N, C-alpha and C positions, 0 to 999 in steps of 0.2 A: 787334783791329779789332771795329768797333761793328758788329751787324744790327741792321736795321731791319724788322720784319714786324707786318702787320695782322694782328689775331686778332678776329675780330667786327666792333666796333667801336672798337676800341680799334685803338693802336699800340704793340708791345712793343719795347723797345729791349734789347736782350743786347750786352755787352761783356764778350771774353774775351781775357787776354794771359796768355803762360806763366809759371806758378808762383804764379798768382795768381787769387784766387777770380772766380768770375764778378758780373759786376754789372749786375741789372737793374732797370728801370722802366717803368712805364706810362703813357701819354699818349691824351688825347681826338684830338689833333689830331698831323700827321706832321711837320709844321714844327717842333712842340716838341721832339718826340724826339728828330730830327736836331740839335737845337739843345741839349739837354740831351747828347747821346751824344759832339758836337767837346768839351762843354764838361768833362764826364767826362773823357774821353781824354787831354785838357791836362793836366789836373789831376792824370792819374797820371803823366804823363810828367816832370811837374815835382815830384814829392814822393813818387812810389811808389804802389802799391795799397792800403797800409796806410792810409797817410795819408789815403786818401779813403775806407777800408771803415770803419774806426773807428767815425767819426760815425755818429750814428743821423737825423743830420738831412736828408739825399738819399734814406732808405730809406721807403717806403709799406708800409701790410698789405698792400697788391697782391703788392707785390717778394717779400715773406715767403710769402705764400701761391703764387704762380708756384715758386718754388723747392722748397717742401715737395711740393706735386704733384708734380714730377718726380723728385726725389731719396728720399721718405720714402713717400708714396702705393702706387707701383709695389709695394711690399714688403709689403704688406698683402693680406690675401685678399680684402676688401672694396674692392678697389682702384675696382673701376668705380663704385660706388654714393660714394665718397668724393668721388672727382675732379666726379664731378657735384655733391654740396654744395660743393666747393672752388670749382664753375664759379658756382653762384650766389652765393657772397659775393665772386668776384671783378668781377660784374657788377653788385654794389650800391656805392652812395656812400661806401661804409665802405673798400672797395679803396684809393680815391685821397688817404687819410688819410696825412699823414706819421708816423712813429711819435713823433716829439717833440710832435707836437700831439694826440696817439690821448689820448683820456680816457673812463675808463669808461661815463659816460652817453651819448657815442657807440654805444658798441654797446648801451646799455640802450634806446636809439633804433632801434638794426639791428633788435631783438628784436621790439620793441612791433611795429615795419612788419611784419615777417615774420607776425607773431601775426594780423595781418588777413587773412593767404591759406593758411597752413596750419598744423595743429597743433601743439601744445605737443610731443609726442614730433619732430616734425619740427626744430623750433627747436634742441630739447636737442641732437640729434646736431650740428647744425651749429656751435653754441658749443663742444660738446665737442672739434670738431676743428680749431676754432681756437683754443681753449687749448690743445691739443698743440704745434701751431704755434708757438706763442709760447714754448712751454717747451724747444722742440729750438734755436729760434732764440739762447733766451739759455745754454741748455748745449752746444749743441754747435757752432753757426756764431759763439760769441764776440760777439752782437749783445746788447749790455747792456738787458734788459727787465725790470727788477725794480722794484715787484712786477707780475707778469702782471695785465694789463689786466681780465682775467675773475676775478680772484679773487673781488672781492666783488660781481659780478654776480649776480641773483636768475634760477636758473634755474626756468622754468616747469613749475609741476608738470603730472603726464599725470593728467590726469582719467576718463580712457576707457579705463583696465585694461579689458582681454578678459574677459570669462566666461561666453565664448558654448559648450556642448558640445551632441553630437548630441541631436536630441530622437528620441524617440520613432519610430522606422519613417525614420527620416532615411536610415541608414546602409543598411538594404534598398534604400533608393531609389537610393542611390549606387553600390552595386553593379550593380543593375539597369540604372542608365543606363551604365555602364562596357563592359557588355555590346553597346550598342548603338555605340561610339565606336571610332575609329579608333586608338587610341593602346591597345595590348594590356598596354604598362606601369603601365597608370595604376589599375586594379585592386589589383595584388598592392601597390604602393607604398603606396595606402591602408590597405590590412589591416594591416601591417606598422609603418606609422607608428599606430594605434592598438595594434599588440600592442607596441611598442617604446619608443614614445616618441622616435625618433629624428627630426630635423628632414629634411626637403628634401633638403637638402644630403647631408647625411650617409648617407641613405639610398642616391642615386643614385653616390654615391661606393663604395660595396661591393662588393667584388672577391670572386671563389667563392674566392682564396686565403686572403680575411679571415675565412673562417665556420670554425669550429672543431666538428664535429658530434658527436664523443663528449664533447667538454664541453658543449656547446649554448650557445655563446656567439660574436658576432662583434665584432673587433678594429675600433675606429675610429681612425684615422691622423692624419686632416686633421677636426679639429672648429673650431668657432666660437672656444672660448675659446683653441684651440691647443693642448690638454692632450688625449693619445691617452687613451681609454678602451675599457674592453671591455664589452659590452651582455649579458647573459643574456637566451637566447630561450626563450620559452614552448614547447608542444610546438605548439599553433595556430600559431605562429611559424614554426618546424620544418618544417609540414607544406605552409606556403603555398611557403617557400623551393624545397623540393623538388620543386615543382609547376612552377616554371619552368625553360623550356626554355634549354638552355648553349649561348648562340652567340657570345659574347664571353666575355674574361675579367672583365669590369664585370657585375653581376648583371643591372642595368639600363642596357643601351647608349643613353640617351636624353640630352638635354639639359635642364636645369632649365624654360628656358623653354618646351621641348615639354609637360611636364606641369603647367605653371604657363596655356597655353593649353587644353590638354586639361582641365585643373580648370575653368576657367571654363565650356568649353563644355557642360560635364558639367552642371553647377549652373543652368546657364540653358533645358536638358533637361528637367531633373527639377522647375523651381522653385525650387530652394533657395534662399534669401535672408540674406546677412548670414552667410557661413560660408566663413572664411578654409582652407587647407590648413594653416596653420600650428597654428587650432585644435585639427586631430585631436592635435597635441601636448601640450595641454591636456587632451584628453579621453584620452589616455595615462594621465598623471600622474594625473588625479582617480583612473580605475580602479587605478591601482597602489594610493592609497590605501586605498579601498575594498575593495579586497583584503588588507587588514591590515600591507601593509607599512612599515615605518620610516621616519621623514625622511632619517635616513643612506643606507638601502637606495634611499629614490628617488633621492637625490642622486647615488649611485654609478651609477644609471642615466641620469641625465637629464643628468649632466656638470654642473649647479648646483654652483658653489663656495660662494656666497653663498644662505644659507638663507632671508635675505627676500625673495631674489627668486623661489627656488622657490614659497613661498606666492602668488606671483602668479599661478602657472600651476596653483596647485591650487583646483579649485570643486566640493566635496563636494556632492552633494545631499540635502536636509535632511529630506527624506521617507525617501530611504535611512537616516539617520540616527536618525530618529524608528521606524522599524522596529527596531534596537538597541535603543533605549532601550524 
């Protein structure tokens, strides 16, 4: 039975039959959606679902993206942000193009149009999820898409790589501002970020049971790349952790959004500009190298599998190197 639902400014048709894959498509007009649904149901009745689904002629880019958002995206840790990116593509003219008519230059046009409004890093993520959607459709859904339309698309280079580190006196100002804020977790979170190089999400996910006091390590089971790792804790990190009251199984029983908002208020209070919380990870990794740790030792702490990516997070101070020379 076909269901016709309005999503935003579009009409989404979904046809379900027992023992058959779901068929979907999006239309601008409700009348077109209902007409297409009747035609497809009639065709399925005559030839069976396989007779309709195997040809690509009736599928659009949007059809693949809707299915991908429903079946693949929810399984990812970054499901919320990816769903948003998919929504952006679904609202674009690219989503209306049939797979049989799709050409690489059409995706290039989408890329160039988006670059008028967003930075290169954003469009790289959007093209990445689009590429994976086509791969899944080809390999797992039996929809013949070869070669992948994004195979030869030029991905814009990210020219705004961050090199921001804490300037002299900024950490003191941050800690001073924390004492005047409402969020009591912000100060230890900042200090531990600098001492351990952990991401905000990793810090907020730590449980007291994950800390091994005698070994001076903390185990991370939920990480960005999906691989668990153990973080060595400095004497200062141990001191910070021991000073935190135990009121919950989690060390920091707060949400990521509450820390984000507290961080933004803190910067405004102290007049600190162009500093992201993630820059504290840059600061930590750079300090590890300045202390004499090797590349592999730092990679073990930071969790980087690609040493080229680790280089992006490493910003040594020229004046410190000059002193060594």
